[in-house]
Each structure stands twice: as structure tokens, then as C-alpha cells.
PQR file with spaces between the fields and no chain letter, atoms N, CA, C, O and H, PARSE charges and radii, in Angstrom:
ATOM       1  N    UNK     1      72.451   81.236   85.516 -0.4000 1.5000
ATOM       2  CA   UNK     1      71.766   80.372   86.487 -0.0000 2.0000
ATOM       3  C    UNK     1      71.514   80.931   87.936  0.5500 1.7000
ATOM       4  O    UNK     1      72.377   81.602   88.503 -0.5500 1.4000
ATOM       5  N    UNK     2      70.092   80.580   88.617 -0.4000 1.5000
ATOM       6  CA   UNK     2      70.081   81.409   89.572 -0.0000 2.0000
ATOM       7  C    UNK     2      70.267   80.756   90.957  0.5500 1.7000
ATOM       8  O    UNK     2      70.235   79.527   90.880 -0.5500 1.4000
ATOM       9  H    UNK     2      69.391   80.035   88.156  0.4000 1.0000
ATOM      10  N    UNK     3      70.439   81.201   92.109 -0.4000 1.5000
ATOM      11  CA   UNK     3      70.686   80.581   92.858 -0.0000 2.0000
ATOM      12  C    UNK     3      70.009   79.399   93.524  0.5500 1.7000
ATOM      13  O    UNK     3      70.664   78.622   94.219 -0.5500 1.4000
ATOM      14  H    UNK     3      70.464   82.199   92.171  0.4000 1.0000
ATOM      15  N    UNK     4      68.790   79.259   93.335 -0.4000 1.5000
ATOM      16  CA   UNK     4      67.825   78.067   93.498 -0.0000 2.0000
ATOM      17  C    UNK     4      68.306   77.074   92.511  0.5500 1.7000
ATOM      18  O    UNK     4      68.570   75.937   92.902 -0.5500 1.4000
ATOM      19  H    UNK     4      68.258   79.890   92.771  0.4000 1.0000
ATOM      20  N    UNK     5      68.441   77.391   91.304 -0.4000 1.5000
ATOM      21  CA   UNK     5      69.031   76.359   90.199 -0.0000 2.0000
ATOM      22  C    UNK     5      70.459   75.749   90.637  0.5500 1.7000
ATOM      23  O    UNK     5      70.729   74.558   90.789 -0.5500 1.4000
ATOM      24  H    UNK     5      68.227   78.315   90.986  0.4000 1.0000
ATOM      25  N    UNK     6      71.303   76.863   90.800 -0.4000 1.5000
ATOM      26  CA   UNK     6      72.618   76.211   91.032 -0.0000 2.0000
ATOM      27  C    UNK     6      72.671   75.428   92.538  0.5500 1.7000
ATOM      28  O    UNK     6      73.530   74.596   92.831 -0.5500 1.4000
ATOM      29  H    UNK     6      71.083   77.831   90.676  0.4000 1.0000
ATOM      30  N    UNK     7      71.646   75.841   93.372 -0.4000 1.5000
ATOM      31  CA   UNK     7      71.928   74.893   94.714 -0.0000 2.0000
ATOM      32  C    UNK     7      71.231   73.474   94.557  0.5500 1.7000
ATOM      33  O    UNK     7      71.585   72.435   95.113 -0.5500 1.4000
ATOM      34  H    UNK     7      70.949   76.517   93.134  0.4000 1.0000
ATOM      35  N    UNK     8      70.031   73.670   93.572 -0.4000 1.5000
ATOM      36  CA   UNK     8      69.408   72.065   93.150 -0.0000 2.0000
ATOM      37  C    UNK     8      70.380   71.297   92.282  0.5500 1.7000
ATOM      38  O    UNK     8      70.506   70.080   92.418 -0.5500 1.4000
ATOM      39  H    UNK     8      69.743   74.514   93.120  0.4000 1.0000
ATOM      40  N    UNK     9      71.052   71.974   91.412 -0.4000 1.5000
ATOM      41  CA   UNK     9      71.810   71.265   90.262 -0.0000 2.0000
ATOM      42  C    UNK     9      73.035   70.800   91.153  0.5500 1.7000
ATOM      43  O    UNK     9      73.495   69.703   90.835 -0.5500 1.4000
ATOM      44  H    UNK     9      70.950   72.962   91.301  0.4000 1.0000
ATOM      45  N    UNK    10      73.589   71.395   92.126 -0.4000 1.5000
ATOM      46  CA   UNK    10      74.756   71.010   92.991 -0.0000 2.0000
ATOM      47  C    UNK    10      74.432   69.793   93.859  0.5500 1.7000
ATOM      48  O    UNK    10      75.224   68.867   94.035 -0.5500 1.4000
ATOM      49  H    UNK    10      73.215   72.286   92.384  0.4000 1.0000
ATOM      50  N    UNK    11      73.088   69.874   94.438 -0.4000 1.5000
ATOM      51  CA   UNK    11      72.818   68.814   95.196 -0.0000 2.0000
ATOM      52  C    UNK    11      72.549   67.408   94.391  0.5500 1.7000
ATOM      53  O    UNK    11      72.888   66.309   94.833 -0.5500 1.4000
ATOM      54  H    UNK    11      72.444   70.626   94.294  0.4000 1.0000
ATOM      55  N    UNK    12      71.976   67.593   93.309 -0.4000 1.5000
ATOM      56  CA   UNK    12      71.683   66.765   92.299 -0.0000 2.0000
ATOM      57  C    UNK    12      73.025   66.064   91.837  0.5500 1.7000
ATOM      58  O    UNK    12      73.082   64.843   91.691 -0.5500 1.4000
ATOM      59  H    UNK    12      71.701   68.485   92.950  0.4000 1.0000
ATOM      60  N    UNK    13      74.116   66.915   91.611 -0.4000 1.5000
ATOM      61  CA   UNK    13      75.466   66.211   91.209 -0.0000 2.0000
ATOM      62  C    UNK    13      76.179   65.550   92.082  0.5500 1.7000
ATOM      63  O    UNK    13      76.962   64.630   91.846 -0.5500 1.4000
ATOM      64  H    UNK    13      74.070   67.907   91.729  0.4000 1.0000
ATOM      65  N    UNK    14      75.818   66.179   93.448 -0.4000 1.5000
ATOM      66  CA   UNK    14      76.691   65.465   94.567 -0.0000 2.0000
ATOM      67  C    UNK    14      76.125   63.937   94.654  0.5500 1.7000
ATOM      68  O    UNK    14      76.785   62.899   94.610 -0.5500 1.4000
ATOM      69  H    UNK    14      75.182   66.927   93.640  0.4000 1.0000
ATOM      70  N    UNK    15      74.523   64.117   94.809 -0.4000 1.5000
ATOM      71  CA   UNK    15      73.981   62.643   94.905 -0.0000 2.0000
ATOM      72  C    UNK    15      74.400   61.808   93.585  0.5500 1.7000
ATOM      73  O    UNK    15      74.919   60.709   93.775 -0.5500 1.4000
ATOM      74  H    UNK    15      73.986   64.961   94.845  0.4000 1.0000
ATOM      75  N    UNK    16      74.276   62.100   92.727 -0.4000 1.5000
ATOM      76  CA   UNK    16      74.834   61.238   91.422 -0.0000 2.0000
ATOM      77  C    UNK    16      76.018   61.008   91.772  0.5500 1.7000
ATOM      78  O    UNK    16      76.183   59.804   91.965 -0.5500 1.4000
ATOM      79  H    UNK    16      73.854   62.993   92.572  0.4000 1.0000
ATOM      80  N    UNK    17      77.004   61.675   91.958 -0.4000 1.5000
ATOM      81  CA   UNK    17      78.330   61.429   92.191 -0.0000 2.0000
ATOM      82  C    UNK    17      78.545   60.425   93.277  0.5500 1.7000
ATOM      83  O    UNK    17      79.408   59.567   93.089 -0.5500 1.4000
ATOM      84  H    UNK    17      76.869   62.653   91.802  0.4000 1.0000
ATOM      85  N    UNK    18      77.785   60.431   94.519 -0.4000 1.5000
ATOM      86  CA   UNK    18      78.250   59.410   95.422 -0.0000 2.0000
ATOM      87  C    UNK    18      77.590   58.072   95.104  0.5500 1.7000
ATOM      88  O    UNK    18      78.001   57.034   95.623 -0.5500 1.4000
ATOM      89  H    UNK    18      77.085   61.128   94.671  0.4000 1.0000
ATOM      90  N    UNK    19      76.395   58.101   94.109 -0.4000 1.5000
ATOM      91  CA   UNK    19      76.008   57.020   93.609 -0.0000 2.0000
ATOM      92  C    UNK    19      76.919   56.176   92.819  0.5500 1.7000
ATOM      93  O    UNK    19      77.017   54.950   92.861 -0.5500 1.4000
ATOM      94  H    UNK    19      76.061   58.944   93.688  0.4000 1.0000
ATOM      95  N    UNK    20      77.689   57.168   91.958 -0.4000 1.5000
ATOM      96  CA   UNK    20      78.518   56.529   91.036 -0.0000 2.0000
ATOM      97  C    UNK    20      79.603   55.813   91.829  0.5500 1.7000
ATOM      98  O    UNK    20      80.003   54.669   91.611 -0.5500 1.4000
ATOM      99  H    UNK    20      77.609   58.165   91.924  0.4000 1.0000
ATOM     100  N    UNK    21      79.956   56.508   92.624 -0.4000 1.5000
ATOM     101  CA   UNK    21      81.198   56.045   93.496 -0.0000 2.0000
ATOM     102  C    UNK    21      81.011   54.653   94.111  0.5500 1.7000
ATOM     103  O    UNK    21      81.792   53.703   94.051 -0.5500 1.4000
ATOM     104  H    UNK    21      79.632   57.437   92.801  0.4000 1.0000
ATOM     105  N    UNK    22      79.613   54.737   94.818 -0.4000 1.5000
ATOM     106  CA   UNK    22      79.315   53.338   95.306 -0.0000 2.0000
ATOM     107  C    UNK    22      79.008   52.336   94.255  0.5500 1.7000
ATOM     108  O    UNK    22      79.523   51.228   94.403 -0.5500 1.4000
ATOM     109  H    UNK    22      78.979   55.508   94.867  0.4000 1.0000
ATOM     110  N    UNK    23      78.467   52.481   93.510 -0.4000 1.5000
ATOM     111  CA   UNK    23      78.325   51.473   92.141 -0.0000 2.0000
ATOM     112  C    UNK    23      79.781   50.802   91.603  0.5500 1.7000
ATOM     113  O    UNK    23      80.110   49.629   91.425 -0.5500 1.4000
ATOM     114  H    UNK    23      78.048   53.382   93.390  0.4000 1.0000
ATOM     115  N    UNK    24      80.593   52.242   91.402 -0.4000 1.5000
ATOM     116  CA   UNK    24      81.954   51.684   91.248 -0.0000 2.0000
ATOM     117  C    UNK    24      82.787   50.947   92.186  0.5500 1.7000
ATOM     118  O    UNK    24      83.519   50.014   91.854 -0.5500 1.4000
ATOM     119  H    UNK    24      80.325   53.195   91.547  0.4000 1.0000
ATOM     120  N    UNK    25      82.663   51.356   93.262 -0.4000 1.5000
ATOM     121  CA   UNK    25      83.336   50.447   94.447 -0.0000 2.0000
ATOM     122  C    UNK    25      82.698   48.783   94.356  0.5500 1.7000
ATOM     123  O    UNK    25      83.455   47.812   94.371 -0.5500 1.4000
ATOM     124  H    UNK    25      82.069   52.114   93.531  0.4000 1.0000
ATOM     125  N    UNK    26      81.225   48.664   94.261 -0.4000 1.5000
ATOM     126  CA   UNK    26      80.658   47.732   94.417 -0.0000 2.0000
ATOM     127  C    UNK    26      81.169   46.670   93.365  0.5500 1.7000
ATOM     128  O    UNK    26      81.365   45.489   93.651 -0.5500 1.4000
ATOM     129  H    UNK    26      80.610   49.452   94.249  0.4000 1.0000
ATOM     130  N    UNK    27      81.357   47.204   92.159 -0.4000 1.5000
ATOM     131  CA   UNK    27      81.603   46.342   90.966 -0.0000 2.0000
ATOM     132  C    UNK    27      82.985   46.250   90.422  0.5500 1.7000
ATOM     133  O    UNK    27      83.318   45.570   89.451 -0.5500 1.4000
ATOM     134  H    UNK    27      81.198   48.163   91.927  0.4000 1.0000
ATOM     135  N    UNK    28      83.923   47.170   91.310 -0.4000 1.5000
ATOM     136  CA   UNK    28      85.261   47.171   91.140 -0.0000 2.0000
ATOM     137  C    UNK    28      85.799   47.993   90.004  0.5500 1.7000
ATOM     138  O    UNK    28      86.813   47.732   89.358 -0.5500 1.4000
ATOM     139  H    UNK    28      83.653   47.722   92.099  0.4000 1.0000
ATOM     140  N    UNK    29      84.975   49.043   89.836 -0.4000 1.5000
ATOM     141  CA   UNK    29      85.359   49.852   88.575 -0.0000 2.0000
ATOM     142  C    UNK    29      86.082   51.357   89.171  0.5500 1.7000
ATOM     143  O    UNK    29      85.420   52.324   89.549 -0.5500 1.4000
ATOM     144  H    UNK    29      84.150   49.255   90.361  0.4000 1.0000
ATOM     145  N    UNK    30      87.131   51.305   89.155 -0.4000 1.5000
ATOM     146  CA   UNK    30      87.873   52.340   89.843 -0.0000 2.0000
ATOM     147  C    UNK    30      87.718   53.753   88.777  0.5500 1.7000
ATOM     148  O    UNK    30      87.744   54.922   89.162 -0.5500 1.4000
ATOM     149  H    UNK    30      87.669   50.520   88.848  0.4000 1.0000
ATOM     150  N    UNK    31      87.572   53.339   87.528 -0.4000 1.5000
ATOM     151  CA   UNK    31      87.233   54.778   86.619 -0.0000 2.0000
ATOM     152  C    UNK    31      85.848   55.468   87.119  0.5500 1.7000
ATOM     153  O    UNK    31      85.775   56.684   87.298 -0.5500 1.4000
ATOM     154  H    UNK    31      87.551   52.390   87.215  0.4000 1.0000
ATOM     155  N    UNK    32      84.670   54.513   87.344 -0.4000 1.5000
ATOM     156  CA   UNK    32      83.466   54.896   88.089 -0.0000 2.0000
ATOM     157  C    UNK    32      83.585   55.626   89.103  0.5500 1.7000
ATOM     158  O    UNK    32      82.943   56.668   89.232 -0.5500 1.4000
ATOM     159  H    UNK    32      84.729   53.526   87.198  0.4000 1.0000
ATOM     160  N    UNK    33      84.495   55.148   90.041 -0.4000 1.5000
ATOM     161  CA   UNK    33      84.594   55.724   91.424 -0.0000 2.0000
ATOM     162  C    UNK    33      85.200   57.268   91.329  0.5500 1.7000
ATOM     163  O    UNK    33      84.765   58.273   91.891 -0.5500 1.4000
ATOM     164  H    UNK    33      85.017   54.302   89.935  0.4000 1.0000
ATOM     165  N    UNK    34      86.314   57.144   90.464 -0.4000 1.5000
ATOM     166  CA   UNK    34      86.915   58.672   90.032 -0.0000 2.0000
ATOM     167  C    UNK    34      85.809   59.728   89.295  0.5500 1.7000
ATOM     168  O    UNK    34      85.557   60.872   89.673 -0.5500 1.4000
ATOM     169  H    UNK    34      86.668   56.328   90.007  0.4000 1.0000
ATOM     170  N    UNK    35      85.345   59.165   88.378 -0.4000 1.5000
ATOM     171  CA   UNK    35      84.366   59.850   87.793 -0.0000 2.0000
ATOM     172  C    UNK    35      83.294   60.456   88.869  0.5500 1.7000
ATOM     173  O    UNK    35      82.907   61.624   88.850 -0.5500 1.4000
ATOM     174  H    UNK    35      85.550   58.235   88.071  0.4000 1.0000
ATOM     175  N    UNK    36      82.958   59.653   89.633 -0.4000 1.5000
ATOM     176  CA   UNK    36      81.598   59.760   90.837 -0.0000 2.0000
ATOM     177  C    UNK    36      82.384   60.939   91.655  0.5500 1.7000
ATOM     178  O    UNK    36      81.853   62.025   91.889 -0.5500 1.4000
ATOM     179  H    UNK    36      83.272   58.704   89.649  0.4000 1.0000
ATOM     180  N    UNK    37      83.597   60.629   92.027 -0.4000 1.5000
ATOM     181  CA   UNK    37      84.097   61.737   93.206 -0.0000 2.0000
ATOM     182  C    UNK    37      84.274   63.127   92.158  0.5500 1.7000
ATOM     183  O    UNK    37      84.089   64.279   92.548 -0.5500 1.4000
ATOM     184  H    UNK    37      84.029   59.748   91.837  0.4000 1.0000
ATOM     185  N    UNK    38      84.612   62.805   90.967 -0.4000 1.5000
ATOM     186  CA   UNK    38      84.866   64.499   90.333 -0.0000 2.0000
ATOM     187  C    UNK    38      83.327   65.078   90.219  0.5500 1.7000
ATOM     188  O    UNK    38      83.039   66.273   90.287 -0.5500 1.4000
ATOM     189  H    UNK    38      84.762   61.868   90.650  0.4000 1.0000
ATOM     190  N    UNK    39      82.521   64.140   90.056 -0.4000 1.5000
ATOM     191  CA   UNK    39      80.957   64.905   89.650 -0.0000 2.0000
ATOM     192  C    UNK    39      80.168   65.177   91.096  0.5500 1.7000
ATOM     193  O    UNK    39      79.103   65.791   91.168 -0.5500 1.4000
ATOM     194  H    UNK    39      82.756   63.169   90.000  0.4000 1.0000
ATOM     195  N    UNK    40      80.861   64.626   92.201 -0.4000 1.5000
ATOM     196  CA   UNK    40      80.457   64.889   93.664 -0.0000 2.0000
ATOM     197  C    UNK    40      80.940   66.406   93.807  0.5500 1.7000
ATOM     198  O    UNK    40      80.123   67.318   93.930 -0.5500 1.4000
ATOM     199  H    UNK    40      81.726   64.127   92.142  0.4000 1.0000
ATOM     200  N    UNK    41      82.339   66.619   93.782 -0.4000 1.5000
ATOM     201  CA   UNK    41      83.286   67.622   93.942 -0.0000 2.0000
ATOM     202  C    UNK    41      82.556   69.251   93.094  0.5500 1.7000
ATOM     203  O    UNK    41      82.385   70.382   93.548 -0.5500 1.4000
ATOM     204  H    UNK    41      83.003   65.878   93.681  0.4000 1.0000
ATOM     205  N    UNK    42      82.293   68.664   91.768 -0.4000 1.5000
ATOM     206  CA   UNK    42      81.706   69.622   90.863 -0.0000 2.0000
ATOM     207  C    UNK    42      80.323   70.199   91.684  0.5500 1.7000
ATOM     208  O    UNK    42      80.110   71.385   91.935 -0.5500 1.4000
ATOM     209  H    UNK    42      82.432   67.745   91.399  0.4000 1.0000
ATOM     210  N    UNK    43      79.471   69.089   92.024 -0.4000 1.5000
ATOM     211  CA   UNK    43      78.262   69.273   92.719 -0.0000 2.0000
ATOM     212  C    UNK    43      78.426   70.183   94.169  0.5500 1.7000
ATOM     213  O    UNK    43      77.577   71.005   94.516 -0.5500 1.4000
ATOM     214  H    UNK    43      79.643   68.126   91.820  0.4000 1.0000
ATOM     215  N    UNK    44      79.471   69.934   94.823 -0.4000 1.5000
ATOM     216  CA   UNK    44      79.678   70.955   95.835 -0.0000 2.0000
ATOM     217  C    UNK    44      80.222   72.493   95.431  0.5500 1.7000
ATOM     218  O    UNK    44      79.815   73.528   95.959 -0.5500 1.4000
ATOM     219  H    UNK    44      80.160   69.267   94.540  0.4000 1.0000
ATOM     220  N    UNK    45      81.095   72.416   94.518 -0.4000 1.5000
ATOM     221  CA   UNK    45      81.264   73.909   93.859 -0.0000 2.0000
ATOM     222  C    UNK    45      79.956   74.514   93.464  0.5500 1.7000
ATOM     223  O    UNK    45      79.676   75.645   93.860 -0.5500 1.4000
ATOM     224  H    UNK    45      81.425   71.575   94.088  0.4000 1.0000
ATOM     225  N    UNK    46      79.274   73.945   92.835 -0.4000 1.5000
ATOM     226  CA   UNK    46      78.016   74.660   92.106 -0.0000 2.0000
ATOM     227  C    UNK    46      77.066   74.850   93.217  0.5500 1.7000
ATOM     228  O    UNK    46      76.252   75.756   93.033 -0.5500 1.4000
ATOM     229  H    UNK    46      79.501   73.026   92.514  0.4000 1.0000
ATOM     230  N    UNK    47      76.980   74.171   94.382 -0.4000 1.5000
ATOM     231  CA   UNK    47      76.073   74.530   95.504 -0.0000 2.0000
ATOM     232  C    UNK    47      76.781   75.636   95.962  0.5500 1.7000
ATOM     233  O    UNK    47      76.112   76.657   95.797 -0.5500 1.4000
ATOM     234  H    UNK    47      77.641   73.436   94.532  0.4000 1.0000
ATOM     235  N    UNK    48      77.802   75.834   96.441 -0.4000 1.5000
ATOM     236  CA   UNK    48      78.634   76.950   96.898 -0.0000 2.0000
ATOM     237  C    UNK    48      78.319   78.273   96.394  0.5500 1.7000
ATOM     238  O    UNK    48      78.155   79.341   96.984 -0.5500 1.4000
ATOM     239  H    UNK    48      78.345   75.005   96.575  0.4000 1.0000
ATOM     240  N    UNK    49      78.259   77.867   94.818 -0.4000 1.5000
ATOM     241  CA   UNK    49      77.892   79.101   94.078 -0.0000 2.0000
ATOM     242  C    UNK    49      76.682   79.643   94.398  0.5500 1.7000
ATOM     243  O    UNK    49      76.483   80.781   94.823 -0.5500 1.4000
ATOM     244  H    UNK    49      78.392   76.999   94.339  0.4000 1.0000
ATOM     245  N    UNK    50      75.678   78.570   94.124 -0.4000 1.5000
ATOM     246  CA   UNK    50      74.472   79.158   94.689 -0.0000 2.0000
ATOM     247  C    UNK    50      74.219   79.906   95.718  0.5500 1.7000
ATOM     248  O    UNK    50      73.569   80.952   95.720 -0.5500 1.4000
ATOM     249  H    UNK    50      75.839   77.645   93.779  0.4000 1.0000
ATOM     250  N    UNK    51      74.999   79.103   97.078 -0.4000 1.5000
ATOM     251  CA   UNK    51      74.900   79.793   98.228 -0.0000 2.0000
ATOM     252  C    UNK    51      75.565   81.172   98.254  0.5500 1.7000
ATOM     253  O    UNK    51      75.084   82.019   99.007 -0.5500 1.4000
ATOM     254  H    UNK    51      75.527   78.253   97.077  0.4000 1.0000
ATOM     255  N    UNK    52      76.641   81.478   97.491 -0.4000 1.5000
ATOM     256  CA   UNK    52      77.071   82.797   97.572 -0.0000 2.0000
ATOM     257  C    UNK    52      75.987   83.775   96.805  0.5500 1.7000
ATOM     258  O    UNK    52      75.804   84.943   97.147 -0.5500 1.4000
ATOM     259  H    UNK    52      77.032   80.790   96.879  0.4000 1.0000
ATOM     260  N    UNK    53      75.294   83.129   95.719 -0.4000 1.5000
ATOM     261  CA   UNK    53      74.435   84.167   95.143 -0.0000 2.0000
ATOM     262  C    UNK    53      73.353   84.494   96.164  0.5500 1.7000
ATOM     263  O    UNK    53      73.076   85.662   96.436 -0.5500 1.4000
ATOM     264  H    UNK    53      75.442   82.180   95.441  0.4000 1.0000
ATOM     265  N    UNK    54      72.846   83.627   96.633 -0.4000 1.5000
ATOM     266  CA   UNK    54      71.736   83.704   97.692 -0.0000 2.0000
ATOM     267  C    UNK    54      72.160   84.628   98.559  0.5500 1.7000
ATOM     268  O    UNK    54      71.501   85.660   98.696 -0.5500 1.4000
ATOM     269  H    UNK    54      73.072   82.678   96.413  0.4000 1.0000
ATOM     270  N    UNK    55      73.432   84.394   99.353 -0.4000 1.5000
ATOM     271  CA   UNK    55      73.753   85.547  100.149 -0.0000 2.0000
ATOM     272  C    UNK    55      74.033   87.113   99.590  0.5500 1.7000
ATOM     273  O    UNK    55      73.766   88.099  100.277 -0.5500 1.4000
ATOM     274  H    UNK    55      73.967   83.556   99.242  0.4000 1.0000
ATOM     275  N    UNK    56      74.490   87.174   98.526 -0.4000 1.5000
ATOM     276  CA   UNK    56      74.394   88.322   97.730 -0.0000 2.0000
ATOM     277  C    UNK    56      73.287   89.010   97.644  0.5500 1.7000
ATOM     278  O    UNK    56      73.271   90.210   97.920 -0.5500 1.4000
ATOM     279  H    UNK    56      74.708   86.373   97.968  0.4000 1.0000
ATOM     280  N    UNK    57      72.180   88.327   97.238 -0.4000 1.5000
ATOM     281  CA   UNK    57      70.748   88.750   96.994 -0.0000 2.0000
ATOM     282  C    UNK    57      70.588   89.125   98.504  0.5500 1.7000
ATOM     283  O    UNK    57      70.630   90.325   98.776 -0.5500 1.4000
ATOM     284  H    UNK    57      72.193   87.353   97.014  0.4000 1.0000
ATOM     285  N    UNK    58      70.429   88.323   99.398 -0.4000 1.5000
ATOM     286  CA   UNK    58      69.960   88.649  100.885 -0.0000 2.0000
ATOM     287  C    UNK    58      70.367   90.053  101.337  0.5500 1.7000
ATOM     288  O    UNK    58      69.637   90.894  101.862 -0.5500 1.4000
ATOM     289  H    UNK    58      70.395   87.348   99.177  0.4000 1.0000
ATOM     290  N    UNK    59      71.889   90.168  100.984 -0.4000 1.5000
ATOM     291  CA   UNK    59      72.542   91.504  101.370 -0.0000 2.0000
ATOM     292  C    UNK    59      71.925   92.528  100.606  0.5500 1.7000
ATOM     293  O    UNK    59      71.589   93.499  101.284 -0.5500 1.4000
ATOM     294  H    UNK    59      72.482   89.485  100.557  0.4000 1.0000
ATOM     295  N    UNK    60      71.713   92.586   99.562 -0.4000 1.5000
ATOM     296  CA   UNK    60      71.270   93.406   98.580 -0.0000 2.0000
ATOM     297  C    UNK    60      69.837   93.960   99.180  0.5500 1.7000
ATOM     298  O    UNK    60      69.692   95.085   99.659 -0.5500 1.4000
ATOM     299  H    UNK    60      71.987   91.797   99.012  0.4000 1.0000
ATOM     300  N    UNK    61      68.962   93.109   99.082 -0.4000 1.5000
ATOM     301  CA   UNK    61      67.429   93.054   99.621 -0.0000 2.0000
ATOM     302  C    UNK    61      67.705   93.960  100.837  0.5500 1.7000
ATOM     303  O    UNK    61      67.143   95.052  100.915 -0.5500 1.4000
ATOM     304  H    UNK    61      69.080   92.196   98.693  0.4000 1.0000
ATOM     305  N    UNK    62      68.467   93.578  101.686 -0.4000 1.5000
ATOM     306  CA   UNK    62      68.606   94.053  103.289 -0.0000 2.0000
ATOM     307  C    UNK    62      69.010   95.648  103.180  0.5500 1.7000
ATOM     308  O    UNK    62      68.429   96.577  103.740 -0.5500 1.4000
ATOM     309  H    UNK    62      68.924   92.691  101.623  0.4000 1.0000
ATOM     310  N    UNK    63      69.997   95.710  102.433 -0.4000 1.5000
ATOM     311  CA   UNK    63      70.306   97.214  102.146 -0.0000 2.0000
ATOM     312  C    UNK    63      69.126   97.895  101.496  0.5500 1.7000
ATOM     313  O    UNK    63      68.862   99.033  101.886 -0.5500 1.4000
ATOM     314  H    UNK    63      70.469   94.955  101.977  0.4000 1.0000
ATOM     315  N    UNK    64      68.294   97.281  100.444 -0.4000 1.5000
ATOM     316  CA   UNK    64      67.660   98.248  100.126 -0.0000 2.0000
ATOM     317  C    UNK    64      66.411   98.310  101.093  0.5500 1.7000
ATOM     318  O    UNK    64      65.718   99.320  100.965 -0.5500 1.4000
ATOM     319  H    UNK    64      68.507   96.357  100.128  0.4000 1.0000
ATOM     320  N    UNK    65      66.119   97.621  101.800 -0.4000 1.5000
ATOM     321  CA   UNK    65      65.116   97.715  102.775 -0.0000 2.0000
ATOM     322  C    UNK    65      65.386   98.957  103.490  0.5500 1.7000
ATOM     323  O    UNK    65      64.576   99.879  103.400 -0.5500 1.4000
ATOM     324  H    UNK    65      66.682   96.801  101.904  0.4000 1.0000
ATOM     325  N    UNK    66      66.459   99.074  104.201 -0.4000 1.5000
ATOM     326  CA   UNK    66      67.268  100.042  104.915 -0.0000 2.0000
ATOM     327  C    UNK    66      67.068  101.277  104.153  0.5500 1.7000
ATOM     328  O    UNK    66      66.618  102.289  104.690 -0.5500 1.4000
ATOM     329  H    UNK    66      67.117   98.325  104.274  0.4000 1.0000
ATOM     330  N    UNK    67      67.438  101.212  102.739 -0.4000 1.5000
ATOM     331  CA   UNK    67      67.689  102.637  102.358 -0.0000 2.0000
ATOM     332  C    UNK    67      65.887  103.223  101.990  0.5500 1.7000
ATOM     333  O    UNK    67      65.518  104.397  101.983 -0.5500 1.4000
ATOM     334  H    UNK    67      67.804  100.389  102.303  0.4000 1.0000
ATOM     335  N    UNK    68      65.221  102.272  101.778 -0.4000 1.5000
ATOM     336  CA   UNK    68      63.730  102.476  101.585 -0.0000 2.0000
ATOM     337  C    UNK    68      62.963  103.154  102.898  0.5500 1.7000
ATOM     338  O    UNK    68      62.142  104.070  102.849 -0.5500 1.4000
ATOM     339  H    UNK    68      65.520  101.318  101.783  0.4000 1.0000
ATOM     340  N    UNK    69      63.421  102.498  104.026 -0.4000 1.5000
ATOM     341  CA   UNK    69      62.965  102.863  105.380 -0.0000 2.0000
ATOM     342  C    UNK    69      63.355  104.087  105.518  0.5500 1.7000
ATOM     343  O    UNK    69      62.418  104.847  105.764 -0.5500 1.4000
ATOM     344  H    UNK    69      64.087  101.753  104.066  0.4000 1.0000
ATOM     345  N    UNK    70      64.666  104.716  105.439 -0.4000 1.5000
ATOM     346  CA   UNK    70      65.270  105.987  105.520 -0.0000 2.0000
ATOM     347  C    UNK    70      64.358  107.085  105.092  0.5500 1.7000
ATOM     348  O    UNK    70      64.125  108.157  105.651 -0.5500 1.4000
ATOM     349  H    UNK    70      65.426  104.098  105.239  0.4000 1.0000
ATOM     350  N    UNK    71      63.750  106.440  103.647 -0.4000 1.5000
ATOM     351  CA   UNK    71      63.148  107.862  102.977 -0.0000 2.0000
ATOM     352  C    UNK    71      62.244  108.063  103.485  0.5500 1.7000
ATOM     353  O    UNK    71      61.580  109.058  103.195 -0.5500 1.4000
ATOM     354  H    UNK    71      63.939  105.570  103.193  0.4000 1.0000
């Protein structure tokens, strides 16, 4: 998956996880709260992966520009 897709999916998972936690707390469903927390954590992790991929691509592109400039 690309960096943008990872970031978007991660942010979506975070939002859905937070919503599940809120609903779970409102209706007194501890299992839904736990599932929401897990999904939110998974979303944070996926977004971090996307951020890392993006940083790596930026580093490669910067190096390539410097290399091409020196030619």
C-alpha cells in the first residue's frame, strides 16, 4: 500500500475506533470499547507506517535531485 493510502486508512481506523469507544461507553458495552481502542491503536500504527514511507520517499527524491544537479 502506498504512503497516502496508509495514512488515509490509518486516520479512518482511528476515527472509527474512537466512535466505537464512544458508542460502547454510551451503551455500557465494554467489549465494544475494547474493540474500538484496538482499532484506534491499529489506525495510529498504520498512519505511522504511511508517514515513514512518505519520509523515505522524500529522502530518496531529495538525494536524486542533488545527484542530478551535480551531473
